N, CA and C of each residue as an Amber inpcrd file, in Angstrom:
protein
   735
  -6.1160000  35.9510000  23.9200000  -6.9640000  35.8200000  22.2750000
  -7.9590000  34.9700000  22.0110000  -8.6770000  34.8480000  20.9130000
  -9.5850000  33.8460000  21.3610000  -9.4540000  32.3260000  20.8210000
  -9.3450000  31.8930000  20.3370000  -8.9210000  30.1610000  20.3220000
  -9.8620000  29.6120000  19.1780000  -8.4380000  28.9770000  17.9340000
  -9.8050000  28.9570000  16.3630000  -8.9330000  27.0990000  17.2590000
 -10.4840000  26.8950000  16.9950000 -10.4760000  24.5880000  16.2490000
  -9.5810000  25.0840000  15.2560000  -8.9610000  23.8490000  15.1370000
  -8.9250000  23.2800000  13.6180000  -8.9550000  22.3900000  13.5240000
 -10.0210000  21.8570000  12.5510000 -10.2710000  20.3510000  12.3300000
 -10.0360000  19.7900000  10.7100000  -9.0320000  18.3890000  11.4990000
  -8.4230000  18.2140000  10.3430000  -9.3900000  16.9070000   9.7520000
  -9.3660000  16.0790000   8.4550000 -10.3010000  14.7130000   8.4750000
  -9.4150000  14.2170000   7.7910000  -9.0980000  13.3940000   7.8840000
  -7.9930000  12.3380000   7.8450000  -8.8330000   9.9190000   6.9240000
  -7.9850000  10.2380000   6.4490000  -7.6240000   8.6750000   5.7340000
  -7.1370000   8.2200000   5.3110000  -6.2320000   7.4510000   6.6050000
  -4.8070000   6.0770000   5.5710000  -4.0550000   7.5250000   4.8930000
  -3.7110000   8.6000000   5.7580000  -2.0600000   8.9040000   5.3420000
  -1.5790000   9.8960000   6.0760000  -1.2460000   9.1740000   7.2870000
  -0.3580000   9.1050000   8.0990000   0.6450000   9.7840000   7.7860000
   1.2740000   9.6130000   6.2470000   2.6130000  10.2260000   6.2410000
   2.3570000  11.3720000   5.4970000   0.7840000  12.3590000   5.4510000
   0.4880000  13.2760000   5.4120000   0.8100000  13.8170000   6.7560000
  -0.0710000  13.1950000   7.0100000  -0.8280000  14.1060000   8.3790000
  -0.0760000  14.3700000   9.6490000   1.8150000  13.3960000   9.3780000
   2.4810000  13.9520000  10.5580000   2.8690000  15.0790000  10.0660000
   3.1900000  15.8830000   8.3900000   3.7890000  16.7430000   8.1990000
   2.9380000  17.8690000   8.3590000   1.7900000  17.8860000   7.5350000
   0.9970000  18.8590000   8.6000000   0.3860000  19.4030000  10.0740000
   0.6400000  18.6170000  10.8320000   0.3790000  17.9600000  12.4840000
   1.8220000  19.2500000  12.7570000   3.1540000  18.5230000  11.9030000
   3.7690000  19.1180000  12.7480000   4.5170000  21.3600000  12.3850000
   4.0150000  21.1830000  10.9860000   3.6940000  22.3550000  10.2730000
   3.0550000  22.8490000  11.5050000   2.0620000  22.8050000  11.7390000
   0.7710000  23.4890000  12.9280000   1.8350000  24.0090000  13.6820000
   2.5290000  23.0290000  14.3210000   3.1020000  23.3440000  16.2150000
   4.0400000  24.3260000  15.5670000   4.5570000  24.0140000  14.6330000
   6.1500000  24.4930000  14.7640000   5.5760000  26.3050000  14.6930000
   4.8120000  26.7320000  13.2890000   4.3600000  28.1660000  13.3830000
   3.2570000  28.7860000  13.9570000   2.7690000  27.8600000  14.3480000
   1.0580000  28.4340000  14.6010000   1.4040000  29.5510000  16.8320000
   1.3530000  30.4060000  16.5020000   1.8500000  31.0390000  18.0570000
   0.4550000  31.9090000  18.5860000  -0.9830000  31.6930000  17.8360000
  -1.9070000  31.9810000  18.5410000  -2.5540000  30.5540000  19.2360000
  -3.4270000  30.9520000  20.1080000  -4.0720000  29.6410000  20.3270000
  -5.1700000  29.2800000  19.5510000  -4.5790000  27.8440000  20.1640000
  -5.4780000  26.5760000  18.8920000  -5.9080000  25.6210000  19.7450000
  -6.3720000  24.8100000  19.8000000  -7.2010000  23.3790000  19.2970000
  -6.8740000  22.5380000  18.3910000  -6.4680000  21.3650000  18.4720000
  -6.3070000  20.1960000  16.8470000  -7.5740000  19.0210000  17.1840000
  -8.1050000  19.0870000  15.9450000  -9.3270000  17.9130000  16.4830000
  -9.1110000  17.3790000  15.0570000  -8.3950000  16.0020000  15.2000000
  -8.3720000  15.2590000  14.0380000  -9.4980000  14.3140000  14.1600000
 -10.2770000  14.0150000  13.1270000 -11.2350000  12.9690000  12.7020000
 -10.9010000  12.1190000  11.6190000 -10.7980000  11.1670000  11.9620000
 -10.3060000   9.7490000  11.6350000 -11.1860000   9.0550000  10.8850000
 -11.2140000   8.8880000   9.7080000 -12.0020000   8.0500000   9.1720000
 -11.5520000   6.6680000   8.9760000 -11.8490000   6.2940000   9.6560000
 -11.4020000   4.4920000  10.1450000 -10.4550000   3.9680000   9.7120000
  -8.7410000   5.0540000   9.6710000  -7.6060000   4.5620000   9.2700000
  -7.3370000   3.8390000   9.7780000  -6.5120000   2.4750000   8.6890000
  -5.5490000   1.3210000   9.3300000  -3.9540000   1.6600000   9.2600000
  -3.9370000   2.4770000   9.0840000  -2.6540000   2.7750000   8.6750000
  -1.5930000   3.3170000  10.5860000  -2.3560000   2.9320000  11.4750000
  -1.9890000   3.5950000  12.9750000  -2.1940000   5.1630000  12.9650000
  -2.9980000   5.6270000  12.3990000  -2.7400000   6.7040000  12.7610000
  -3.5190000   7.1240000  14.0410000  -4.7710000   6.6620000  14.4060000
  -4.8370000   6.8830000  15.8190000  -3.5590000   5.9270000  17.0160000
  -2.8430000   5.3010000  16.3870000  -1.8770000   5.0610000  17.3610000
  -0.6700000   6.1700000  17.6450000  -0.7050000   7.0860000  16.5440000
   0.3430000   7.7680000  16.1350000   0.0320000   9.2390000  16.6610000
  -1.8730000   9.7120000  17.4150000  -1.8810000  10.6180000  17.4410000
  -2.4930000  10.5080000  19.0430000  -2.4800000   9.0510000  19.1260000
  -2.3150000   9.2700000  20.7120000  -0.9490000   9.0260000  21.6950000
   0.1620000   8.6990000  20.6740000   1.4600000   8.9400000  21.2970000
   2.1740000  11.2070000  20.9460000   1.5870000  11.2640000  20.2240000
   2.2530000  12.5920000  20.4580000   1.0360000  13.7760000  20.6170000
  -0.1090000  12.9390000  21.1610000  -1.3040000  13.5100000  22.7250000
  -2.1080000  14.3910000  21.8020000  -2.6390000  14.5350000  20.3920000
  -3.5760000  14.5190000  19.6530000  -4.6240000  14.1850000  19.6680000
  -5.5120000  15.2430000  20.2690000  -6.9430000  15.1530000  19.8590000
  -7.7680000  14.0570000  18.8380000  -7.9490000  12.7400000  18.9340000
  -8.2710000  12.5320000  17.9020000  -9.8550000  12.1020000  18.1360000
 -10.7790000  11.3590000  16.4410000 -12.1940000  11.2500000  16.8980000
 -12.2950000  10.2850000  15.8690000 -11.6150000   9.0420000  16.4010000
 -11.8380000   7.6420000  15.5200000 -13.5900000   6.8250000  14.4940000
 -13.5910000   7.1370000  13.9090000 -14.7290000   6.3910000  12.9790000
 -14.3550000   5.4030000  13.0220000 -16.0190000   4.4500000  12.9960000
 -15.6390000   3.3920000  12.3250000 -14.9940000   3.1620000  10.6770000
 -15.6380000   3.5060000   9.7570000 -16.0490000   3.7460000   9.0070000
 -15.5130000   4.6050000   7.9910000 -14.5490000   4.7930000   6.6860000
 -15.0320000   5.9030000   5.9180000 -15.9800000   6.5800000   6.1070000
 -16.4200000   7.8470000   6.1940000 -17.6060000   8.6800000   6.4060000
 -17.3900000  10.0360000   5.1890000 -16.1380000   9.9370000   4.3450000
 -15.9250000  11.4560000   3.3480000 -15.9620000  12.3440000   4.7770000
 -15.4260000  13.2770000   3.9770000 -14.8600000  15.0040000   3.9100000
 -15.9760000  15.3850000   4.6450000 -17.7860000  16.0680000   4.2360000
 -18.0260000  16.4880000   4.6970000 -18.8480000  16.3200000   6.4070000
 -18.7380000  15.1360000   6.2780000 -19.0970000  13.8610000   7.6130000
 -17.7710000  14.0870000   9.0860000 -17.2940000  13.7470000   7.9490000
 -16.2300000  13.9770000   9.0480000 -15.5850000  15.7670000   9.9310000
 -15.9320000  16.3520000   9.1980000 -15.8420000  17.8520000   9.3620000
 -16.2470000  18.3540000   9.6960000 -18.3670000  18.2240000   9.7100000
 -19.3980000  18.2740000  10.7440000 -19.0240000  17.3870000  11.7210000
 -18.6750000  16.3870000  12.0810000 -18.5190000  15.9790000  13.4120000
 -17.2160000  16.5000000  13.9690000 -16.4250000  16.6130000  13.9230000
 -15.1100000  17.6700000  14.2570000 -15.5380000  19.0480000  14.7430000
 -16.3430000  19.9770000  13.4970000 -16.8640000  21.0530000  14.3660000
 -18.0130000  20.6890000  15.2420000 -18.5670000  19.7160000  15.2590000
 -20.0610000  19.9140000  17.1260000 -18.8560000  19.5160000  18.3620000
 -17.5620000  19.4030000  18.2820000 -16.5320000  19.0400000  19.3120000
 -15.3370000  19.8690000  19.2970000 -16.0510000  21.2110000  18.3560000
 -15.0810000  22.2410000  18.9480000 -14.9580000  23.5790000  19.4430000
 -13.9310000  24.0030000  20.8420000 -14.3370000  24.6200000  22.2660000
 -13.9190000  25.6410000  21.0670000 -14.0820000  25.9790000  20.3490000
 -13.2750000  27.9080000  19.3370000 -14.5150000  28.5800000  19.0790000
 -14.5180000  29.9050000  19.1540000 -14.8110000  30.8510000  18.9360000
 -15.3910000  31.9330000  16.7810000 -13.7410000  31.0390000  16.4910000
 -13.3440000  30.9540000  15.3710000 -12.7420000  28.8850000  14.8670000
 -13.3160000  29.4390000  13.7030000 -13.3940000  27.5630000  12.6660000
 -12.7140000  27.1880000  11.6610000 -11.8060000  26.3910000  12.5060000
 -10.8510000  26.5630000  10.8740000 -10.2980000  25.2530000  10.1700000
 -11.3830000  24.4350000   8.7490000 -11.0430000  23.4840000   8.3400000
 -10.3080000  22.9360000   7.7890000  -9.0080000  22.3190000   7.6710000
  -7.7370000  21.7970000   6.8950000  -7.8150000  20.3760000   6.2450000
  -7.4210000  20.5570000   5.1520000  -6.9400000  19.1610000   4.3780000
  -5.9220000  18.4080000   5.5890000  -5.7260000  17.2300000   5.1690000
  -4.3860000  16.3400000   6.3700000  -3.2820000  16.5890000   5.2520000
  -3.3880000  17.5450000   3.4990000  -2.1060000  17.6680000   3.2750000
  -2.0150000  18.8910000   2.7540000  -1.8850000  19.4790000   3.6800000
  -1.7120000  20.7190000   3.7550000  -0.9300000  21.0590000   4.3240000
  -0.0420000  21.9680000   4.4080000   1.4660000  22.3170000   5.0430000
   1.6140000  23.9440000   5.1710000   1.3780000  24.4630000   6.3600000
   1.5060000  25.9930000   7.5480000   2.8450000  26.0990000   7.6110000
   2.8570000  27.7160000   7.1820000   4.3840000  28.4500000   7.4510000
   4.1480000  29.4460000   8.1300000   4.7970000  30.3760000   8.6440000
   5.6950000  31.0460000   8.6210000   4.2480000  32.3200000   9.1180000
   3.9810000  33.1070000  10.4660000   2.2350000  33.8530000  10.4540000
   1.2790000  33.4000000   9.6890000   0.9880000  32.1140000   9.4810000
  -0.5750000  31.9850000   8.7390000  -1.5550000  31.8630000   9.2240000
  -1.1360000  31.3670000  10.5740000  -2.7820000  32.3830000  11.1610000
  -3.8010000  34.0070000  11.7080000  -2.2350000  34.2050000  12.0300000
  -2.5440000  35.5520000  12.5700000  -3.2220000  35.7730000  11.0840000
  -2.1310000  36.0280000  10.3730000  -2.7730000  37.1010000   8.8760000
  -4.3080000  37.3410000   8.0500000  -4.8280000  35.1260000   8.7390000
  -6.4450000  34.8200000   8.4580000  -7.0070000  35.7860000   9.2390000
  -6.3980000  35.4950000  10.3680000  -7.2250000  35.7850000  11.4720000
  -7.7660000  37.7770000  11.2920000  -6.5900000  37.7760000  11.3240000
  -7.0460000  39.5090000  10.6480000  -7.6150000  39.9120000   9.5690000
  -7.6320000  39.4130000   8.7250000  -8.4810000  39.2560000   8.3820000
  -9.9460000  38.9420000   7.6170000 -10.5900000  38.0450000   8.5670000
 -12.1330000  37.7370000   9.1930000 -11.9610000  38.3110000  10.6620000
 -11.0950000  39.0340000  11.0470000 -11.7200000  39.7970000  12.0080000
 -12.4160000  41.3820000  11.9000000 -11.1560000  41.6960000  10.9410000
 -11.2070000  42.8100000   9.9960000 -12.9710000  44.0770000   9.8290000
 -13.8590000  42.6340000   9.1520000 -15.5310000  42.6990000   9.3400000
 -16.1270000  42.1520000   9.7890000 -17.3390000  42.2930000  10.9460000
 -18.3160000  41.9630000  10.5530000 -19.3430000  41.1560000   8.9770000
 -19.3420000  41.5140000   8.7340000 -19.4480000  41.0800000   8.0950000
 -18.9530000  39.4250000   6.9050000 -17.6690000  39.3590000   6.8710000
 -16.4480000  38.9970000   5.9670000 -17.1230000  37.7310000   6.7690000
 -17.2700000  37.1300000   6.2110000 -17.8940000  35.0520000   6.5090000
 -16.9480000  34.5510000   6.6850000 -16.0440000  33.6380000   5.2590000
 -14.8190000  32.9850000   5.5980000 -14.1770000  33.0060000   5.0790000
 -12.1820000  32.9890000   4.8730000 -11.3570000  33.5510000   4.4610000
 -10.5120000  31.7930000   3.8110000  -9.4820000  31.8950000   3.1880000
  -9.0080000  31.5560000   2.6150000  -7.3560000  31.7340000   1.6420000
  -6.5960000  31.1660000   2.4450000  -5.3790000  31.5040000   1.2970000
  -4.8100000  31.4530000   0.0260000  -4.2030000  31.7330000  -0.2940000
  -3.1580000  30.7950000  -1.9780000  -2.4580000  29.9670000  -1.4670000
  -2.5400000  29.6070000  -2.5220000  -1.4040000  28.4680000  -2.6340000
  -1.2060000  27.2040000  -4.0090000  -0.1760000  26.6620000  -3.9520000
   0.2290000  26.0200000  -5.6040000  -0.8690000  25.3710000  -5.6020000
  -1.2850000  24.5130000  -5.2690000  -2.3890000  23.7260000  -5.9000000
  -3.2200000  23.7070000  -4.9330000  -4.5290000  24.8730000  -6.3520000
  -5.8990000  25.5480000  -5.8070000  -6.6410000  25.7700000  -6.9240000
  -7.7360000  26.1770000  -6.5250000  -8.3510000  26.6500000  -8.6540000
  -8.7100000  27.3890000  -8.3170000  -8.8700000  27.9750000  -9.3530000
  -9.8210000  30.0480000  -9.0630000  -8.8070000  30.6390000  -8.4690000
  -9.6640000  32.0140000  -8.1720000  -8.3060000  33.4160000  -7.4080000
  -6.4570000  33.0390000  -6.0850000  -7.0630000  31.8670000  -6.2450000
  -6.4600000  31.3400000  -4.8360000  -4.9750000  30.3480000  -5.5080000
  -4.9970000  30.0520000  -6.3750000  -3.6230000  29.3560000  -6.8750000
  -2.4990000  30.4860000  -7.5020000  -1.8660000  29.7160000  -6.9610000
   0.2860000  30.9020000  -6.8240000   1.3460000  29.7220000  -7.3080000
   1.4900000  30.2240000  -8.9630000   2.6600000  29.1730000  -9.0080000
   3.3310000  29.1100000  -8.3610000   4.2640000  27.8120000  -8.0450000
   4.4330000  27.2300000  -7.2520000   5.9770000  27.4230000  -7.7730000
   6.8680000  28.4840000  -6.9560000   8.5730000  28.9860000  -7.7040000
   9.3860000  28.7210000  -5.9130000   9.1750000  26.8530000  -5.8250000
   9.6690000  26.9600000  -5.3000000   9.7580000  25.0600000  -5.6320000
  11.2180000  24.5510000  -4.7750000  10.8740000  22.7750000  -5.3400000
  10.5630000  21.8690000  -4.8040000  11.0050000  21.9630000  -2.7940000
  11.2290000  21.4040000  -1.6590000  10.1870000  22.2870000  -0.4020000
  10.3010000  21.9490000   0.2070000   9.2760000  22.1070000   1.4480000
  10.5790000  23.2290000   2.5140000  11.4510000  23.3830000   2.0020000
  13.0260000  23.8260000   2.8310000  12.5990000  25.1430000   2.5430000
  12.9020000  25.0290000   0.8470000  12.4380000  26.9990000  -0.2340000
  10.7670000  26.9260000   0.4230000  10.3200000  26.0890000   0.3410000
   9.0630000  27.0450000   0.7580000   8.2590000  28.1890000   1.9060000
   9.0230000  27.0550000   3.0810000   8.9670000  28.0910000   4.0650000
   9.8560000  29.2590000   4.0650000  10.9250000  28.9150000   3.2960000
  11.6500000  30.7300000   3.2110000  11.0860000  31.5430000   2.1340000
  10.4030000  31.2270000   1.3750000   9.6160000  31.5200000   0.5870000
   9.6440000  31.9770000   0.5640000   8.0500000  31.5650000   1.5250000
   6.8430000  32.5010000   2.9520000   7.5580000  33.7150000   3.9780000
   8.5580000  33.1770000   4.3700000   8.8400000  34.0190000   4.9720000
   8.6530000  35.7860000   4.1230000   9.0770000  35.6510000   2.9560000
   8.9880000  36.7050000   2.5150000   7.2750000  37.5490000   1.9850000
   6.4330000  36.5180000   1.2270000   5.4730000  36.3120000   1.4250000
   4.3210000  36.7040000   2.4210000   4.6470000  35.6870000   3.6000000
   3.6630000  35.8070000   4.6840000   3.5400000  37.0940000   5.6100000
   3.3660000  38.5700000   5.2920000   3.6460000  39.2190000   5.8890000
   2.7820000  40.6790000   5.8000000   2.1350000  40.6080000   6.6600000
   0.7340000  41.1860000   7.0890000   0.9710000  41.8950000   5.8190000
  -0.1540000  42.6880000   5.1770000  -0.9390000  43.4240000   5.0240000
  -2.3820000  43.5980000   3.7200000  -2.9860000  44.3100000   4.0640000
  -4.5440000  44.1960000   4.3300000  -4.4000000  44.0840000   2.8470000
  -3.6630000  45.1560000   1.6410000  -3.9720000  45.8680000   0.5120000
  -4.1150000  44.3520000  -0.0970000  -3.5420000  43.0010000   0.2530000
  -3.2780000  42.1720000  -0.6580000  -4.8410000  40.6580000  -0.4820000
  -5.4290000  41.6400000   0.3200000  -7.1220000  40.7340000   0.7050000
  -7.7500000  41.3440000  -0.6380000  -8.1970000  40.1460000  -0.5490000
  -9.1340000  40.7680000  -1.9700000 -10.4960000  39.4710000  -2.3580000
 -11.9140000  40.2730000  -2.0280000 -13.1200000  39.6010000  -2.5030000
 -13.5290000  38.7200000  -3.2350000 -13.6100000  37.0590000  -2.4080000
 -13.6020000  36.4710000  -3.7790000 -15.5170000  35.9060000  -3.8670000
 -15.8300000  35.0750000  -4.9530000 -17.3780000  33.9790000  -4.8260000
 -17.1240000  33.3940000  -4.0800000 -15.7120000  32.7820000  -3.7760000
 -15.5330000  31.2050000  -4.1970000 -13.9070000  31.1200000  -3.0000000
 -14.2810000  29.9810000  -1.8040000 -12.7520000  29.6950000  -0.6680000
 -12.8790000  28.2860000  -1.6620000 -12.0800000  28.1080000  -1.4810000
 -11.6360000  25.8490000  -1.9080000 -11.5460000  25.8140000  -0.1810000
 -11.8270000  24.5040000   0.0920000 -12.0830000  24.1960000   0.9920000
 -10.9420000  23.2270000   2.3180000  -9.6800000  23.6540000   0.9770000
  -8.3400000  23.4810000   1.5720000  -8.0840000  23.4540000   2.8180000
  -8.0600000  24.8900000   3.2450000  -7.1250000  25.5680000   4.6870000
  -9.4340000  26.8470000   3.9920000  -9.6040000  26.8030000   5.5210000
 -11.5570000  27.5240000   5.5010000 -11.6590000  27.7730000   6.4720000
 -11.5890000  29.0510000   6.7450000 -11.3040000  29.8560000   7.8470000
 -12.5660000  30.5320000   8.7590000 -13.3190000  30.3500000   9.1820000
 -14.4850000  31.3020000   9.6450000 -14.9410000  31.3980000  11.0630000
 -16.3590000  32.2070000  11.3500000 -16.0030000  32.0800000  12.5140000
 -17.5190000  31.2880000  13.4280000 -17.5940000  31.1110000  14.4950000
 -18.5730000  30.1300000  14.6960000 -20.3970000  30.5860000  14.3900000
 -20.0350000  31.5920000  14.9980000 -21.5410000  32.6960000  14.5420000
 -22.1850000  32.7880000  12.5190000 -21.3560000  32.3790000  11.6990000
 -21.5650000  31.5730000  10.9600000 -22.0260000  30.4380000  10.6440000
 -21.2750000  29.6510000  11.1400000 -21.3840000  28.7110000  11.1920000
 -23.5190000  28.2070000  11.8580000 -23.3210000  28.6910000  13.5580000
 -24.5040000  29.0650000  13.8420000 -25.8370000  29.8630000  12.9360000
 -25.3360000  30.3160000  12.6150000 -26.8320000  31.2970000  11.0540000
 -26.8970000  30.1970000  10.2320000 -26.0260000  29.4940000   9.3600000
 -26.4210000  29.1840000   8.3910000 -25.8950000  27.0330000   8.6720000
 -26.0230000  27.0710000   9.3760000 -25.5120000  25.5910000  10.0170000
 -23.9650000  24.6950000   9.2050000 -24.7250000  23.9240000   9.0030000
 -23.3160000  22.5810000   8.6560000 -22.8690000  22.4470000   8.0460000
 -21.8070000  21.6590000   7.1950000 -21.6990000  20.8240000   5.8380000
 -22.7790000  20.1550000   5.2760000 -23.4130000  20.4550000   4.0750000
 -24.2330000  19.2180000   3.3990000 -23.3900000  17.8990000   2.5120000
 -24.0200000  17.4020000   3.8040000 -23.1750000  15.9320000   3.6350000
 -23.8830000  15.3410000   2.5520000 -24.6170000  15.7640000   2.2380000
 -25.4540000  15.1220000   0.1500000 -23.6250000  15.1010000  -0.5630000
 -22.8760000  15.6870000   0.1260000 -22.3140000  16.0690000  -1.4380000
 -20.5860000  15.0300000  -0.7590000 -21.2610000  14.3890000  -0.3010000
 -19.8400000  12.8170000   0.7740000 -20.1080000  12.1330000  -0.5070000
 -18.6080000  11.5780000  -0.8950000 -17.7790000  11.5500000  -0.0310000
 -16.7190000  13.1180000  -0.0720000 -17.8700000  14.0160000  -1.3020000
 -16.3320000  15.1570000  -1.0300000 -17.0890000  15.8900000  -2.3380000
 -16.0380000  17.0720000  -3.1840000 -16.5410000  17.6980000  -3.7890000
 -17.7620000  18.5230000  -3.9600000 -17.6310000  19.8590000  -3.6970000
 -18.7300000  21.3120000  -4.2390000 -18.9440000  21.7840000  -2.6930000
 -19.0120000  20.6210000  -1.6200000 -19.1800000  20.7090000  -0.1120000
 -19.1560000  22.3040000   0.1160000 -17.6770000  22.1560000   0.2620000
 -16.9840000  24.0730000   0.4250000 -17.6600000  24.5960000  -0.7190000
 -17.9170000  24.7110000  -1.8300000 -19.4190000  25.3280000  -3.2320000
 -20.1220000  26.0220000  -2.9170000 -20.9850000  24.6500000  -1.9310000
 -22.3840000  24.5990000  -1.7090000 -22.0750000  25.7360000  -0.0700000
 -20.9960000  25.8990000   0.7600000 -20.7370000  26.1580000   2.2450000
 -20.8160000  27.9360000   1.1720000 -20.3050000  28.3260000   0.7770000
 -19.6930000  29.5530000   0.5870000 -20.8190000  30.2450000  -0.3070000
 -21.3080000  29.2900000  -1.0360000 -22.9610000  29.8280000  -1.9090000
 -24.3270000  30.4840000  -0.5460000 -23.5720000  29.5270000   0.5290000
 -24.9860000  30.1680000   1.4810000 -24.6150000  31.1810000   2.1170000
 -23.9240000  31.2910000   2.3960000 -22.5710000  32.0760000   3.2460000
 -22.7410000  33.6370000   2.6990000 -22.7010000  33.4640000   0.8220000
 -23.1770000  34.8390000   0.2670000 -24.4410000  35.0770000  -0.0320000
 -25.3410000  34.3320000   0.0390000 -26.9940000  34.6090000   0.1160000
 -27.3370000  35.1920000   1.7240000 -26.5670000  34.2920000   3.0130000
 -26.6230000  35.3070000   4.5060000 -26.4750000  36.1640000   4.5570000
 -25.6200000  37.2060000   3.6930000 -24.7500000  38.1600000   3.5120000
 -23.9120000  38.7220000   4.2130000 -22.9580000  37.3510000   3.7800000
 -21.3100000  37.0900000   4.2620000 -20.5170000  37.6320000   3.4590000
 -19.0280000  38.6810000   3.0890000 -18.4120000  38.1660000   2.6240000
 -16.9800000  37.2290000   2.4060000 -16.8670000  36.4370000   1.4050000
 -15.8310000  35.7180000   1.6680000 -14.2800000  36.7640000   0.8140000
 -13.5280000  36.6720000   1.6180000 -11.8900000  37.4300000   0.8620000
 -10.9370000  36.1430000   1.1220000 -10.2660000  36.1020000  -0.1260000
  -8.5750000  35.4120000   0.0870000  -7.9660000  36.5980000   0.5650000
  -7.6460000  35.4220000   1.2280000  -6.4090000  36.7900000   2.5570000
  -4.4380000  36.1330000   1.5040000  -4.0850000  37.4470000   0.5020000
  -3.5910000  37.4510000  -0.1130000  -1.9700000  37.3170000   0.2500000
  -2.2620000  37.7140000   1.4700000  -0.6310000  37.6470000   2.7260000
  -0.6200000  36.5060000   3.3880000  -1.4330000  35.5860000   2.3240000
  -0.9160000  33.8460000   3.2720000  -0.8770000  32.9420000   2.1540000
   0.1890000  32.1000000   1.9830000   0.0140000  31.4740000   1.5160000
   0.6930000  29.5900000   1.8070000  -0.0850000  29.1910000   1.7770000
   0.6440000  27.5920000   2.0790000   0.8500000  26.8290000   0.7590000
   1.4890000  25.3940000   1.1060000   2.0530000  24.1760000   0.1310000
   0.8240000  23.5160000   0.4990000  -0.2900000  23.1310000  -0.4960000
  -1.2980000  22.0550000  -0.1300000   0.1920000  20.6140000  -1.8220000
  -0.3780000  19.4090000  -1.5550000  -0.1080000  18.4240000  -1.7210000
  -0.7070000  18.1370000  -3.2230000  -2.2340000  18.0240000  -2.4630000
  -3.1290000  18.0420000  -3.5660000  -3.5580000  16.3610000  -3.6760000
  -3.1460000  15.4980000  -2.7880000  -3.8240000  14.5200000  -3.0410000
  -3.5400000  13.4370000  -4.6570000  -2.0100000  13.8900000  -4.8580000
  -1.4520000  13.5010000  -5.5320000  -2.1410000  12.4470000  -6.0750000
  -1.5370000  10.8570000  -5.1290000  -1.9130000   9.5950000  -5.3940000
  -3.4100000   9.5600000  -5.9130000  -3.5980000  10.4180000  -5.0340000
  -4.9520000   9.7810000  -5.4900000  -5.6630000  10.3480000  -6.8550000
  -4.8710000  11.4780000  -6.9870000  -5.4180000  12.1840000  -8.3710000
  -4.9440000  10.2460000  -9.4040000  -3.8090000  10.1650000  -9.6320000
  -3.6820000   9.4330000 -10.6870000  -4.2350000   8.1270000 -10.7160000
  -4.3250000   7.2510000  -9.5730000  -4.9090000   5.4790000  -8.8750000
  -6.4500000   5.5940000  -9.0790000  -7.5540000   7.1060000  -9.1240000
  -8.5930000   6.7610000  -8.4510000  -9.1440000   8.2990000  -9.9240000
  -8.3020000   8.9390000 -10.7220000  -8.6830000   9.6680000 -11.8260000
  -9.9220000   9.7350000 -12.7230000 -10.9620000   8.4130000 -12.5080000
 -12.1680000   8.1920000 -13.2190000 -13.1130000   8.4530000 -12.1430000
 -13.1390000   7.9560000 -11.3310000 -13.7330000   7.9120000 -10.0610000
 -14.0820000   9.5330000  -9.7100000 -12.3060000  10.1590000  -9.6100000
 -13.2500000  11.2160000  -9.4840000 -13.8290000  12.0730000 -10.3760000
 -13.4420000  11.9290000 -11.3930000 -13.9320000  12.5360000 -12.5720000
 -15.6050000  12.5560000 -12.6900000 -15.4180000  11.4640000 -11.9910000
 -17.8030000  11.1410000 -11.8880000 -17.8550000  11.9110000 -11.1050000
 -16.8630000  11.7100000  -9.3630000 -17.8330000  11.5680000  -8.5540000
 -18.0410000  13.7390000  -8.3880000 -16.8660000  14.1100000  -9.2310000
 -17.2230000  15.7430000  -9.4670000 -18.0620000  15.9030000  -9.9640000
 -18.8380000  15.1000000 -11.8420000 -19.9820000  15.0740000 -12.0200000
 -21.3690000  15.0140000 -11.2160000 -20.7220000  14.0640000 -10.4380000
 -22.5010000  13.4770000 -10.5270000 -22.3650000  15.6040000  -9.2260000
 -21.8690000  15.2320000  -8.3510000 -21.2500000  17.0440000  -7.4580000
 -22.3150000  17.4170000  -7.6930000 -21.7920000  18.5010000  -9.2440000
 -21.3930000  19.0440000  -9.8500000 -23.6050000  18.8890000 -10.3300000
 -23.6030000  17.8740000 -10.5680000 -25.1930000  18.4420000 -11.2400000
 -26.3040000  18.2240000  -9.3180000 -25.4860000  17.3240000  -8.2590000
 -26.0810000  18.2040000  -7.0670000 -27.1190000  19.9110000  -6.6770000
 -25.3420000  20.0590000  -6.6220000 -25.2450000  21.4820000  -7.0260000
 -26.2870000  22.4140000  -7.6610000 -25.9540000  21.4610000  -9.2100000
 -27.1590000  22.8830000  -9.9810000 -28.6710000  22.1760000  -9.4150000
 -28.8150000  21.0660000  -8.7060000 -29.5480000  20.6300000  -9.0560000
 -30.6600000  21.4110000  -7.6120000 -29.8960000  21.7100000  -6.6140000
 -30.5320000  22.5000000  -5.4960000 -30.3580000  23.8400000  -5.3600000
 -29.1490000  24.8710000  -5.8310000 -29.8010000  26.3150000  -5.6370000
 -30.1100000  26.4700000  -7.8870000 -29.6840000  25.8720000  -8.7220000
 -30.3160000  26.2940000  -9.9530000 -29.2630000  27.1880000 -10.8660000
 -28.1910000  26.4720000 -10.3160000 -26.7950000  27.5660000 -10.6910000
 -25.6850000  26.6480000 -10.7730000 -25.1480000  26.5250000 -11.8490000
 -23.7970000  25.7270000 -12.4560000 -22.5010000  26.8340000 -11.0250000
 -22.1170000  26.0020000 -10.6850000 -20.7880000  26.5560000  -9.0610000
 -19.2000000  26.7070000  -9.9120000 -19.4240000  26.3600000 -11.2630000
 -18.3710000  26.5520000 -11.9800000 -18.4590000  28.2290000 -12.5760000
 -19.1710000  28.8050000 -12.7750000 -19.7170000  30.2310000 -12.3580000
 -18.7530000  30.6940000 -11.4520000 -18.1120000  30.3120000 -10.6680000
 -17.8900000  31.7930000  -8.8980000 -16.4670000  31.1520000  -9.1500000
 -16.4430000  30.4470000  -9.9960000 -13.9980000  29.7410000  -9.8270000
 -13.1630000  31.4030000 -10.7980000
């Protein structure tokens, strides 16, 4: 089976990264490699990765999400590539089901799961209270079922699976959207323009914490960044990305 390269950018979120990696190691039973791109963290991320024998690329400062993703993708060895947020918890059958959806046709470009914290058609109500309950819920939910796959116009970048041939055709993430927001919308738009389909793997559920502390502490700056990057997208493509949600 082909190797999947899982690229995880992180910045001062070791408390989330440890849970993310533990879940990957516990619930991933197909060939994969982990590439952590550390955006200049000062919380012991590099030291923890070294102790845990996790491949980490250390950056001197916080370069933002799109650039960190691109740096990780350049080191990736897999023919299948996955960008994953450091605050996502994967679970039973997550990667095989997503790979099945991606490999169902050559026209499928990007695949994403459903989650408790996402926007658009990927959002599902969290009918659980704890991570243990989430894993139990996923045992029922994450059963391979192509009838639950849906074509969509946008995949949120929290868990973003695609093949190397897509990147070779349309390029890397646009770093002008740094430090983040709308770079995933931009990539999806480019993929659709190139003739690829975007698929929601409805038979895959992941838990997403959603950077709760960041939203509370930096709500105003986050809203400004969202507005600024939305304007960048409109200037670049002449269309409002909110049309595709």
